mmCIF file as Biopython writes it, N, C-alpha, C and O atoms, coordinates in Angstrom:
data_model
#
loop_
_atom_site.group_PDB
_atom_site.id
_atom_site.type_symbol
_atom_site.label_atom_id
_atom_site.label_alt_id
_atom_site.label_comp_id
_atom_site.label_asym_id
_atom_site.label_entity_id
_atom_site.label_seq_id
_atom_site.pdbx_PDB_ins_code
_atom_site.Cartn_x
_atom_site.Cartn_y
_atom_site.Cartn_z
_atom_site.occupancy
_atom_site.B_iso_or_equiv
_atom_site.auth_seq_id
_atom_site.auth_asym_id
_atom_site.pdbx_PDB_model_num
ATOM 1   N N  . UNK A ? 1  ? -28.336 39.037  -3.152  1.0 0.0 1  A 1 
ATOM 2   C CA . UNK A ? 1  ? -28.971 38.077  -4.001  1.0 0.0 1  A 1 
ATOM 3   C C  . UNK A ? 1  ? -30.440 37.844  -3.506  1.0 0.0 1  A 1 
ATOM 4   O O  . UNK A ? 1  ? -30.731 37.673  -2.322  1.0 0.0 1  A 1 
ATOM 5   N N  . UNK A ? 2  ? -31.227 37.854  -4.420  1.0 0.0 2  A 1 
ATOM 6   C CA . UNK A ? 2  ? -32.727 37.638  -4.111  1.0 0.0 2  A 1 
ATOM 7   C C  . UNK A ? 2  ? -32.969 36.216  -3.743  1.0 0.0 2  A 1 
ATOM 8   O O  . UNK A ? 2  ? -32.139 35.321  -3.901  1.0 0.0 2  A 1 
ATOM 9   N N  . UNK A ? 3  ? -34.213 36.058  -3.220  1.0 0.0 3  A 1 
ATOM 10  C CA . UNK A ? 3  ? -34.555 34.671  -2.658  1.0 0.0 3  A 1 
ATOM 11  C C  . UNK A ? 3  ? -34.565 33.636  -3.736  1.0 0.0 3  A 1 
ATOM 12  O O  . UNK A ? 3  ? -34.197 32.484  -3.506  1.0 0.0 3  A 1 
ATOM 13  N N  . UNK A ? 4  ? -34.988 34.038  -4.929  1.0 0.0 4  A 1 
ATOM 14  C CA . UNK A ? 4  ? -35.065 32.966  -5.948  1.0 0.0 4  A 1 
ATOM 15  C C  . UNK A ? 4  ? -33.629 32.589  -6.342  1.0 0.0 4  A 1 
ATOM 16  O O  . UNK A ? 4  ? -33.377 31.394  -6.496  1.0 0.0 4  A 1 
ATOM 17  N N  . UNK A ? 5  ? -32.674 33.502  -6.516  1.0 0.0 5  A 1 
ATOM 18  C CA . UNK A ? 5  ? -31.304 33.198  -6.767  1.0 0.0 5  A 1 
ATOM 19  C C  . UNK A ? 5  ? -30.647 32.267  -5.705  1.0 0.0 5  A 1 
ATOM 20  O O  . UNK A ? 5  ? -29.948 31.306  -6.026  1.0 0.0 5  A 1 
ATOM 21  N N  . UNK A ? 6  ? -30.926 32.626  -4.390  1.0 0.0 6  A 1 
ATOM 22  C CA . UNK A ? 6  ? -30.423 31.801  -3.367  1.0 0.0 6  A 1 
ATOM 23  C C  . UNK A ? 6  ? -30.939 30.383  -3.412  1.0 0.0 6  A 1 
ATOM 24  O O  . UNK A ? 6  ? -30.214 29.441  -3.095  1.0 0.0 6  A 1 
ATOM 25  N N  . UNK A ? 7  ? -32.213 30.225  -3.814  1.0 0.0 7  A 1 
ATOM 26  C CA . UNK A ? 7  ? -32.813 28.984  -3.831  1.0 0.0 7  A 1 
ATOM 27  C C  . UNK A ? 7  ? -32.158 28.148  -5.017  1.0 0.0 7  A 1 
ATOM 28  O O  . UNK A ? 7  ? -31.924 26.945  -4.906  1.0 0.0 7  A 1 
ATOM 29  N N  . UNK A ? 8  ? -31.892 28.860  -6.115  1.0 0.0 8  A 1 
ATOM 30  C CA . UNK A ? 8  ? -31.323 28.180  -7.253  1.0 0.0 8  A 1 
ATOM 31  C C  . UNK A ? 8  ? -29.838 27.732  -6.948  1.0 0.0 8  A 1 
ATOM 32  O O  . UNK A ? 8  ? -29.400 26.686  -7.426  1.0 0.0 8  A 1 
ATOM 33  N N  . UNK A ? 9  ? -29.126 28.499  -6.191  1.0 0.0 9  A 1 
ATOM 34  C CA . UNK A ? 9  ? -27.815 28.160  -5.699  1.0 0.0 9  A 1 
ATOM 35  C C  . UNK A ? 9  ? -27.884 26.945  -4.891  1.0 0.0 9  A 1 
ATOM 36  O O  . UNK A ? 9  ? -27.134 26.004  -5.152  1.0 0.0 9  A 1 
ATOM 37  N N  . UNK A ? 10 ? -28.740 26.887  -3.911  1.0 0.0 10 A 1 
ATOM 38  C CA . UNK A ? 10 ? -28.852 25.830  -2.968  1.0 0.0 10 A 1 
ATOM 39  C C  . UNK A ? 10 ? -29.262 24.494  -3.788  1.0 0.0 10 A 1 
ATOM 40  O O  . UNK A ? 10 ? -28.693 23.428  -3.556  1.0 0.0 10 A 1 
ATOM 41  N N  . UNK A ? 11 ? -30.167 24.599  -4.651  1.0 0.0 11 A 1 
ATOM 42  C CA . UNK A ? 11 ? -30.546 23.441  -5.463  1.0 0.0 11 A 1 
ATOM 43  C C  . UNK A ? 11 ? -29.408 22.895  -6.241  1.0 0.0 11 A 1 
ATOM 44  O O  . UNK A ? 11 ? -29.239 21.676  -6.270  1.0 0.0 11 A 1 
ATOM 45  N N  . UNK A ? 12 ? -28.555 23.762  -6.923  1.0 0.0 12 A 1 
ATOM 46  C CA . UNK A ? 12 ? -27.349 23.346  -7.584  1.0 0.0 12 A 1 
ATOM 47  C C  . UNK A ? 12 ? -26.539 22.624  -6.707  1.0 0.0 12 A 1 
ATOM 48  O O  . UNK A ? 12 ? -26.106 21.526  -7.057  1.0 0.0 12 A 1 
ATOM 49  N N  . UNK A ? 13 ? -26.251 23.143  -5.504  1.0 0.0 13 A 1 
ATOM 50  C CA . UNK A ? 13 ? -25.336 22.499  -4.490  1.0 0.0 13 A 1 
ATOM 51  C C  . UNK A ? 13 ? -25.856 21.103  -4.165  1.0 0.0 13 A 1 
ATOM 52  O O  . UNK A ? 13 ? -25.080 20.149  -4.112  1.0 0.0 13 A 1 
ATOM 53  N N  . UNK A ? 14 ? -27.145 20.981  -3.951  1.0 0.0 14 A 1 
ATOM 54  C CA . UNK A ? 14 ? -27.788 19.641  -3.637  1.0 0.0 14 A 1 
ATOM 55  C C  . UNK A ? 14 ? -27.656 18.714  -4.829  1.0 0.0 14 A 1 
ATOM 56  O O  . UNK A ? 14 ? -27.438 17.517  -4.642  1.0 0.0 14 A 1 
ATOM 57  N N  . UNK A ? 15 ? -27.774 19.196  -5.992  1.0 0.0 15 A 1 
ATOM 58  C CA . UNK A ? 15 ? -27.641 18.234  -7.201  1.0 0.0 15 A 1 
ATOM 59  C C  . UNK A ? 15 ? -26.191 17.840  -7.230  1.0 0.0 15 A 1 
ATOM 60  O O  . UNK A ? 15 ? -25.916 16.653  -7.407  1.0 0.0 15 A 1 
ATOM 61  N N  . UNK A ? 16 ? -25.274 18.699  -7.079  1.0 0.0 16 A 1 
ATOM 62  C CA . UNK A ? 16 ? -23.785 18.370  -7.136  1.0 0.0 16 A 1 
ATOM 63  C C  . UNK A ? 16 ? -23.514 17.408  -6.030  1.0 0.0 16 A 1 
ATOM 64  O O  . UNK A ? 16 ? -22.822 16.415  -6.255  1.0 0.0 16 A 1 
ATOM 65  N N  . UNK A ? 17 ? -24.022 17.640  -4.834  1.0 0.0 17 A 1 
ATOM 66  C CA . UNK A ? 17 ? -23.745 16.633  -3.752  1.0 0.0 17 A 1 
ATOM 67  C C  . UNK A ? 17 ? -24.274 15.281  -4.064  1.0 0.0 17 A 1 
ATOM 68  O O  . UNK A ? 17 ? -23.619 14.277  -3.783  1.0 0.0 17 A 1 
ATOM 69  N N  . UNK A ? 18 ? -25.499 15.217  -4.665  1.0 0.0 18 A 1 
ATOM 70  C CA . UNK A ? 18 ? -26.059 13.952  -5.059  1.0 0.0 18 A 1 
ATOM 71  C C  . UNK A ? 18 ? -25.272 13.242  -6.176  1.0 0.0 18 A 1 
ATOM 72  O O  . UNK A ? 18 ? -25.083 12.026  -6.182  1.0 0.0 18 A 1 
ATOM 73  N N  . UNK A ? 19 ? -24.861 14.031  -7.051  1.0 0.0 19 A 1 
ATOM 74  C CA . UNK A ? 19 ? -24.065 13.464  -8.176  1.0 0.0 19 A 1 
ATOM 75  C C  . UNK A ? 19 ? -22.802 12.887  -7.694  1.0 0.0 19 A 1 
ATOM 76  O O  . UNK A ? 19 ? -22.417 11.786  -8.086  1.0 0.0 19 A 1 
ATOM 77  N N  . UNK A ? 20 ? -22.096 13.662  -6.786  1.0 0.0 20 A 1 
ATOM 78  C CA . UNK A ? 20 ? -20.827 13.168  -6.187  1.0 0.0 20 A 1 
ATOM 79  C C  . UNK A ? 20 ? -20.999 11.887  -5.504  1.0 0.0 20 A 1 
ATOM 80  O O  . UNK A ? 20 ? -20.190 10.974  -5.671  1.0 0.0 20 A 1 
ATOM 81  N N  . UNK A ? 21 ? -22.103 11.772  -4.681  1.0 0.0 21 A 1 
ATOM 82  C CA . UNK A ? 21 ? -22.399 10.575  -3.890  1.0 0.0 21 A 1 
ATOM 83  C C  . UNK A ? 21 ? -22.703 9.378   -4.868  1.0 0.0 21 A 1 
ATOM 84  O O  . UNK A ? 21 ? -22.249 8.256   -4.646  1.0 0.0 21 A 1 
ATOM 85  N N  . UNK A ? 22 ? -23.426 9.642   -5.873  1.0 0.0 22 A 1 
ATOM 86  C CA . UNK A ? 22 ? -23.707 8.592   -6.918  1.0 0.0 22 A 1 
ATOM 87  C C  . UNK A ? 22 ? -22.418 8.099   -7.563  1.0 0.0 22 A 1 
ATOM 88  O O  . UNK A ? 22 ? -22.230 6.892   -7.718  1.0 0.0 22 A 1 
ATOM 89  N N  . UNK A ? 23 ? -21.545 8.995   -7.934  1.0 0.0 23 A 1 
ATOM 90  C CA . UNK A ? 23 ? -20.248 8.646   -8.652  1.0 0.0 23 A 1 
ATOM 91  C C  . UNK A ? 23 ? -19.364 7.871   -7.629  1.0 0.0 23 A 1 
ATOM 92  O O  . UNK A ? 23 ? -18.675 6.945   -8.055  1.0 0.0 23 A 1 
ATOM 93  N N  . UNK A ? 24 ? -19.343 8.176   -6.367  1.0 0.0 24 A 1 
ATOM 94  C CA . UNK A ? 24 ? -18.558 7.450   -5.373  1.0 0.0 24 A 1 
ATOM 95  C C  . UNK A ? 24 ? -19.182 6.032   -5.276  1.0 0.0 24 A 1 
ATOM 96  O O  . UNK A ? 24 ? -18.447 5.045   -5.239  1.0 0.0 24 A 1 
ATOM 97  N N  . UNK A ? 25 ? -20.440 5.932   -5.238  1.0 0.0 25 A 1 
ATOM 98  C CA . UNK A ? 25 ? -21.137 4.575   -5.104  1.0 0.0 25 A 1 
ATOM 99  C C  . UNK A ? 25 ? -20.816 3.673   -6.307  1.0 0.0 25 A 1 
ATOM 100 O O  . UNK A ? 25 ? -20.493 2.493   -6.168  1.0 0.0 25 A 1 
ATOM 101 N N  . UNK A ? 26 ? -20.925 4.302   -7.523  1.0 0.0 26 A 1 
ATOM 102 C CA . UNK A ? 26 ? -20.622 3.624   -8.717  1.0 0.0 26 A 1 
ATOM 103 C C  . UNK A ? 26 ? -19.196 3.093   -8.642  1.0 0.0 26 A 1 
ATOM 104 O O  . UNK A ? 26 ? -18.963 1.918   -8.927  1.0 0.0 26 A 1 
ATOM 105 N N  . UNK A ? 27 ? -18.233 3.941   -8.262  1.0 0.0 27 A 1 
ATOM 106 C CA . UNK A ? 27 ? -16.798 3.531   -8.207  1.0 0.0 27 A 1 
ATOM 107 C C  . UNK A ? 27 ? -16.645 2.358   -7.260  1.0 0.0 27 A 1 
ATOM 108 O O  . UNK A ? 27 ? -15.971 1.376   -7.571  1.0 0.0 27 A 1 
ATOM 109 N N  . UNK A ? 28 ? -17.283 2.471   -6.089  1.0 0.0 28 A 1 
ATOM 110 C CA . UNK A ? 28 ? -17.164 1.300   -5.125  1.0 0.0 28 A 1 
ATOM 111 C C  . UNK A ? 28 ? -17.749 0.032   -5.725  1.0 0.0 28 A 1 
ATOM 112 O O  . UNK A ? 28 ? -17.159 -1.037  -5.575  1.0 0.0 28 A 1 
ATOM 113 N N  . UNK A ? 29 ? -18.893 0.116   -6.403  1.0 0.0 29 A 1 
ATOM 114 C CA . UNK A ? 29 ? -19.581 -1.014  -6.910  1.0 0.0 29 A 1 
ATOM 115 C C  . UNK A ? 29 ? -18.616 -1.608  -8.085  1.0 0.0 29 A 1 
ATOM 116 O O  . UNK A ? 29 ? -18.443 -2.824  -8.163  1.0 0.0 29 A 1 
ATOM 117 N N  . UNK A ? 30 ? -18.030 -0.758  -8.941  1.0 0.0 30 A 1 
ATOM 118 C CA . UNK A ? 30 ? -17.105 -1.251  -9.904  1.0 0.0 30 A 1 
ATOM 119 C C  . UNK A ? 30 ? -16.002 -1.931  -9.328  1.0 0.0 30 A 1 
ATOM 120 O O  . UNK A ? 30 ? -15.632 -2.993  -9.830  1.0 0.0 30 A 1 
ATOM 121 N N  . UNK A ? 31 ? -15.405 -1.432  -8.292  1.0 0.0 31 A 1 
ATOM 122 C CA . UNK A ? 31 ? -14.254 -2.006  -7.649  1.0 0.0 31 A 1 
ATOM 123 C C  . UNK A ? 31 ? -14.638 -3.415  -7.041  1.0 0.0 31 A 1 
ATOM 124 O O  . UNK A ? 31 ? -13.912 -4.400  -7.176  1.0 0.0 31 A 1 
ATOM 125 N N  . UNK A ? 32 ? -15.785 -3.425  -6.390  1.0 0.0 32 A 1 
ATOM 126 C CA . UNK A ? 32 ? -16.261 -4.755  -5.775  1.0 0.0 32 A 1 
ATOM 127 C C  . UNK A ? 32 ? -16.486 -5.752  -6.931  1.0 0.0 32 A 1 
ATOM 128 O O  . UNK A ? 32 ? -16.048 -6.896  -6.810  1.0 0.0 32 A 1 
ATOM 129 N N  . UNK A ? 33 ? -17.105 -5.402  -7.976  1.0 0.0 33 A 1 
ATOM 130 C CA . UNK A ? 33 ? -17.411 -6.276  -9.156  1.0 0.0 33 A 1 
ATOM 131 C C  . UNK A ? 33 ? -16.075 -6.763  -9.767  1.0 0.0 33 A 1 
ATOM 132 O O  . UNK A ? 33 ? -15.935 -7.944  -10.086 1.0 0.0 33 A 1 
ATOM 133 N N  . UNK A ? 34 ? -15.130 -5.878  -9.924  1.0 0.0 34 A 1 
ATOM 134 C CA . UNK A ? 34 ? -13.849 -6.158  -10.444 1.0 0.0 34 A 1 
ATOM 135 C C  . UNK A ? 34 ? -13.142 -7.215  -9.552  1.0 0.0 34 A 1 
ATOM 136 O O  . UNK A ? 34 ? -12.531 -8.148  -10.074 1.0 0.0 34 A 1 
ATOM 137 N N  . UNK A ? 35 ? -13.220 -7.076  -8.288  1.0 0.0 35 A 1 
ATOM 138 C CA . UNK A ? 35 ? -12.513 -8.042  -7.329  1.0 0.0 35 A 1 
ATOM 139 C C  . UNK A ? 35 ? -13.266 -9.434  -7.460  1.0 0.0 35 A 1 
ATOM 140 O O  . UNK A ? 35 ? -12.627 -10.486 -7.489  1.0 0.0 35 A 1 
ATOM 141 N N  . UNK A ? 36 ? -14.586 -9.398  -7.533  1.0 0.0 36 A 1 
ATOM 142 C CA . UNK A ? 36 ? -15.288 -10.680 -7.658  1.0 0.0 36 A 1 
ATOM 143 C C  . UNK A ? 36 ? -14.966 -11.382 -8.946  1.0 0.0 36 A 1 
ATOM 144 O O  . UNK A ? 36 ? -14.741 -12.592 -8.960  1.0 0.0 36 A 1 
ATOM 145 N N  . UNK A ? 37 ? -14.940 -10.624 -10.048 1.0 0.0 37 A 1 
ATOM 146 C CA . UNK A ? 37 ? -14.528 -11.202 -11.292 1.0 0.0 37 A 1 
ATOM 147 C C  . UNK A ? 37 ? -13.089 -11.803 -11.345 1.0 0.0 37 A 1 
ATOM 148 O O  . UNK A ? 37 ? -12.826 -12.851 -11.934 1.0 0.0 37 A 1 
ATOM 149 N N  . UNK A ? 38 ? -12.165 -11.022 -10.658 1.0 0.0 38 A 1 
ATOM 150 C CA . UNK A ? 38 ? -10.796 -11.590 -10.532 1.0 0.0 38 A 1 
ATOM 151 C C  . UNK A ? 38 ? -10.772 -12.891 -9.770  1.0 0.0 38 A 1 
ATOM 152 O O  . UNK A ? 38 ? -10.077 -13.838 -10.139 1.0 0.0 38 A 1 
ATOM 153 N N  . UNK A ? 39 ? -11.567 -12.923 -8.663  1.0 0.0 39 A 1 
ATOM 154 C CA . UNK A ? 39 ? -11.561 -14.146 -7.934  1.0 0.0 39 A 1 
ATOM 155 C C  . UNK A ? 39 ? -12.216 -15.335 -8.682  1.0 0.0 39 A 1 
ATOM 156 O O  . UNK A ? 39 ? -11.729 -16.463 -8.605  1.0 0.0 39 A 1 
ATOM 157 N N  . UNK A ? 40 ? -13.268 -15.080 -9.369  1.0 0.0 40 A 1 
ATOM 158 C CA . UNK A ? 40 ? -13.819 -16.112 -10.287 1.0 0.0 40 A 1 
ATOM 159 C C  . UNK A ? 40 ? -12.893 -16.528 -11.373 1.0 0.0 40 A 1 
ATOM 160 O O  . UNK A ? 40 ? -12.927 -17.687 -11.785 1.0 0.0 40 A 1 
ATOM 161 N N  . UNK A ? 41 ? -12.100 -15.683 -11.841 1.0 0.0 41 A 1 
ATOM 162 C CA . UNK A ? 41 ? -11.112 -16.032 -12.838 1.0 0.0 41 A 1 
ATOM 163 C C  . UNK A ? 41 ? -10.038 -16.935 -12.249 1.0 0.0 41 A 1 
ATOM 164 O O  . UNK A ? 41 ? -9.615  -17.890 -12.901 1.0 0.0 41 A 1 
ATOM 165 N N  . UNK A ? 42 ? -9.574  -16.647 -10.996 1.0 0.0 42 A 1 
ATOM 166 C CA . UNK A ? 42 ? -8.667  -17.484 -10.353 1.0 0.0 42 A 1 
ATOM 167 C C  . UNK A ? 42 ? -9.217  -18.876 -10.158 1.0 0.0 42 A 1 
ATOM 168 O O  . UNK A ? 42 ? -8.518  -19.864 -10.381 1.0 0.0 42 A 1 
ATOM 169 N N  . UNK A ? 43 ? -10.469 -18.961 -9.742  1.0 0.0 43 A 1 
ATOM 170 C CA . UNK A ? 43 ? -11.140 -20.235 -9.431  1.0 0.0 43 A 1 
ATOM 171 C C  . UNK A ? 43 ? -11.280 -21.063 -10.701 1.0 0.0 43 A 1 
ATOM 172 O O  . UNK A ? 43 ? -11.076 -22.277 -10.707 1.0 0.0 43 A 1 
ATOM 173 N N  . UNK A ? 44 ? -11.636 -20.366 -11.773 1.0 0.0 44 A 1 
ATOM 174 C CA . UNK A ? 44 ? -11.753 -21.018 -13.079 1.0 0.0 44 A 1 
ATOM 175 C C  . UNK A ? 44 ? -10.379 -21.595 -13.546 1.0 0.0 44 A 1 
ATOM 176 O O  . UNK A ? 44 ? -10.298 -22.714 -14.053 1.0 0.0 44 A 1 
ATOM 177 N N  . UNK A ? 45 ? -9.338  -20.806 -13.358 1.0 0.0 45 A 1 
ATOM 178 C CA . UNK A ? 45 ? -7.913  -21.241 -13.708 1.0 0.0 45 A 1 
ATOM 179 C C  . UNK A ? 45 ? -7.623  -22.508 -12.873 1.0 0.0 45 A 1 
ATOM 180 O O  . UNK A ? 45 ? -7.203  -23.541 -13.394 1.0 0.0 45 A 1 
ATOM 181 N N  . UNK A ? 46 ? -7.864  -22.380 -11.578 1.0 0.0 46 A 1 
ATOM 182 C CA . UNK A ? 46 ? -7.562  -23.674 -10.774 1.0 0.0 46 A 1 
ATOM 183 C C  . UNK A ? 46 ? -8.285  -24.840 -11.149 1.0 0.0 46 A 1 
ATOM 184 O O  . UNK A ? 46 ? -7.755  -25.951 -11.169 1.0 0.0 46 A 1 
ATOM 185 N N  . UNK A ? 47 ? -9.636  -24.603 -11.487 1.0 0.0 47 A 1 
ATOM 186 C CA . UNK A ? 47 ? -10.442 -25.826 -12.007 1.0 0.0 47 A 1 
ATOM 187 C C  . UNK A ? 47 ? -9.988  -26.363 -13.231 1.0 0.0 47 A 1 
ATOM 188 O O  . UNK A ? 47 ? -9.973  -27.583 -13.398 1.0 0.0 47 A 1 
ATOM 189 N N  . UNK A ? 48 ? -9.587  -25.514 -14.172 1.0 0.0 48 A 1 
ATOM 190 C CA . UNK A ? 48 ? -9.070  -25.932 -15.472 1.0 0.0 48 A 1 
ATOM 191 C C  . UNK A ? 48 ? -7.770  -26.667 -15.345 1.0 0.0 48 A 1 
ATOM 192 O O  . UNK A ? 48 ? -7.542  -27.662 -16.032 1.0 0.0 48 A 1 
ATOM 193 N N  . UNK A ? 49 ? -6.919  -26.192 -14.480 1.0 0.0 49 A 1 
ATOM 194 C CA . UNK A ? 49 ? -5.595  -26.797 -14.351 1.0 0.0 49 A 1 
ATOM 195 C C  . UNK A ? 49 ? -5.726  -28.127 -13.624 1.0 0.0 49 A 1 
ATOM 196 O O  . UNK A ? 49 ? -4.839  -28.966 -13.783 1.0 0.0 49 A 1 
ATOM 197 N N  . UNK A ? 50 ? -6.743  -28.374 -12.858 1.0 0.0 50 A 1 
ATOM 198 C CA . UNK A ? 50 ? -7.052  -29.646 -12.260 1.0 0.0 50 A 1 
ATOM 199 C C  . UNK A ? 50 ? -7.606  -30.680 -13.201 1.0 0.0 50 A 1 
ATOM 200 O O  . UNK A ? 50 ? -7.528  -31.887 -12.973 1.0 0.0 50 A 1 
ATOM 201 N N  . UNK A ? 51 ? -8.186  -30.144 -14.298 1.0 0.0 51 A 1 
ATOM 202 C CA . UNK A ? 51 ? -8.825  -31.072 -15.263 1.0 0.0 51 A 1 
ATOM 203 C C  . UNK A ? 51 ? -7.979  -31.359 -16.506 1.0 0.0 51 A 1 
ATOM 204 O O  . UNK A ? 51 ? -8.476  -31.914 -17.486 1.0 0.0 51 A 1 
ATOM 205 N N  . UNK A ? 52 ? -6.707  -30.979 -16.459 1.0 0.0 52 A 1 
ATOM 206 C CA . UNK A ? 52 ? -5.891  -31.313 -17.691 1.0 0.0 52 A 1 
ATOM 207 C C  . UNK A ? 52 ? -5.570  -32.727 -17.672 1.0 0.0 52 A 1 
ATOM 208 O O  . UNK A ? 52 ? -5.382  -33.297 -16.597 1.0 0.0 52 A 1 
ATOM 209 N N  . UNK A ? 53 ? -5.486  -33.386 -18.875 1.0 0.0 53 A 1 
ATOM 210 C CA . UNK A ? 53 ? -5.236  -34.750 -18.925 1.0 0.0 53 A 1 
ATOM 211 C C  . UNK A ? 53 ? -3.912  -35.118 -18.611 1.0 0.0 53 A 1 
ATOM 212 O O  . UNK A ? 53 ? -3.012  -34.356 -18.966 1.0 0.0 53 A 1 
ATOM 213 N N  . UNK A ? 54 ? -3.620  -36.229 -17.966 1.0 0.0 54 A 1 
ATOM 214 C CA . UNK A ? 54 ? -2.295  -36.648 -17.624 1.0 0.0 54 A 1 
ATOM 215 C C  . UNK A ? 54 ? -1.407  -36.978 -18.793 1.0 0.0 54 A 1 
ATOM 216 O O  . UNK A ? 54 ? -1.914  -37.444 -19.813 1.0 0.0 54 A 1 
ATOM 217 N N  . UNK A ? 55 ? -0.160  -36.772 -18.710 1.0 0.0 55 A 1 
ATOM 218 C CA . UNK A ? 55 ? 0.704   -36.952 -19.913 1.0 0.0 55 A 1 
ATOM 219 C C  . UNK A ? 55 ? 1.631   -38.161 -19.635 1.0 0.0 55 A 1 
ATOM 220 O O  . UNK A ? 55 ? 2.448   -38.520 -20.483 1.0 0.0 55 A 1 
#
């Protein structure tokens, strides 16, 4: 393989590694946001249940 071809292969590998790292970070961020939203939903449920009128 000539030098240009080897460089192209290396660049593709670097792009794929960067892409994989970004996808992993996006997945972690989505998981964190999902957990925060679930926690906020639980808090809102508790607050709403405490504000119900007495019967």
